C-alpha positions, 0 to 999 in steps of 0.5 A: 878787155886789157887795156895792155891788149891795145899795145903795140911797139911804135917807135918815134920815127914811124910817127909822121911829122907832117902831112903828105903832099899832095894830101891824097898821095898818103898811103892807104892799107887795104885790109883783105878781111878775114884770112886775106892778104892786105894790099898797098895803094894811095888814098888817091885810089880809094874811089876804085875800091869802092863800088856804084851805090856805096856811100862815103861819109865825111866828118865836116867839123872845123878845128879852132886855133883854140891853144892860147899862150897866156901870161899868169899874174906872176909874169909866168907863161902858161897856156888855155887849150879850149876843148869843149864849149859848155854852152853857158859862157864856160868851156872845158879846158886843158890848162898848163901848168894848171897846179898854178892857176888857182880857181878865180884867178884871171890871165891875159892871153899873149896877144892881147885879145882874150881874157880867161877866168879860171874856174873848177879843177876837173883833174888831170889838167883839165879846168872850167874856164871863161873866155872874155874877148878884149877890143876885138871887132866881129869876125868872120864865120858861118852864117849860123854862129851868133855875134859872141861866137864870132868875136871869139872865133876872131879872137882865137884866129888873132891869138891862137894856135893850132892844137897839134897833138904833143907828139907832133914836134915839127912847126906846121908852115900852113895851119890849113893842113890840119884842116879837111878840104871840106871843114865847115863850123870851127868847134873842134880841138882836133882834126878828123885826121882820116879826112886830111886825105881827102881832096876835091879831086878824090870826091869828084872821082867818087862821084863819077864812079857812082859812090854817093857823098854825105856828111855828118858833124861831130865836135872832137873833144878831149878823149882825142888827148886822153891815153886809156889808163884804166886796167880795163878798157871798159872802165876808161871814163869816156867823154861826151861829145856833140853831133849832128847827122843831117836828116838827108844824110840819114835818108841816104844811109837808109837807101843805101842800106836797103839797095845793098850798098855799103856805108864807108865812114871816113874816120872813127869821129864819123862812125861815132856820130852814125852809130850814135844816131842808131843807137839813140834814135837822136839825130843830133845831141851829146854822145857818150857811145864808147865803142869797144869789143863786142859792140853791135855796129848798125850802120858802118860796113867799111872804115877809113882811118889812120893808125892810132896811138897804143892803148888808145880809145880809138884803137878799141873802136878798131879792134870793135871793128875788125877784131884782132887782126888789126895787130897783123894789119899794124905789123905789116904796116910798121914793116913797110914803113908807113907813117903813124898818127895824125899826119900819117898815112891811113887803112880801109878796113872792112867790118868783121862778119859785115857785107860783101868784101871790099873788091 
């Protein structure tokens, strides 16, 4: 598939700069399937669009305040954005300005609680860095985090900022609005943004409608920030991300499919986690799964997702899921003045050649 086939006009005024308030007031474009007309509602009405026996799956990853302003040895300003923990004390990171941060240099955070040793240049602004906590007391974090992880989390809370995408230029007053209400272990470099619309009340409504809810964890990484620049989408070097699907979730999926219910993924990251299990047989690990047109979906029947950047790997997944009709849906969304990207509105998509259509 040519990357140019994933292009579409996106006027700057269609890019949402602030999240919907309340969360579930975000608009929802409901896919009518092949030959059907899309409908318009809000996320608050999602439970009414599902059926008893369906299963909604959420990604519970939490965003790290991992964008850290630093001071270079020359006195100049810089930035380190931690993206992916390598597990050996080193992280993949995006550094700015990368060319002025040679291998071996050490930089301190503006807040004074972190120090970074800069390592290998991975190209495209990506570097390997080793963070060191400087004089910070033990922090608070999930029970399964070690003492060093807690200290790093506390230092990031003190010195770091939310890693909002570069197209969001308005300051976020409440950093928790870039977290889902059910976020748990802090690890991601970006939010699973479709989940930003889910409220506790919406989850309660799902339960009352007989719709079950299950969870996965996928750490959102570098490819969220990276456009597809190759001529053909399949040549794009996808990066791996850590995922974990609880045994209870996989059991719920099996039960749902046996009873002819639908598996509804909230967000493309949830799709990647679930389909990784189906294609590898492993409930946890690192996945390099790249979902492009022609992909054999084995788990997910319906998808709640935001509107994605042109020429992105996430849009390639949408094409794989619904085929070329995504263009008509995006055109309708633009005409109806939906809000796009991370803080924007959402779609409810049904998989081409999938199960029963969305009621």
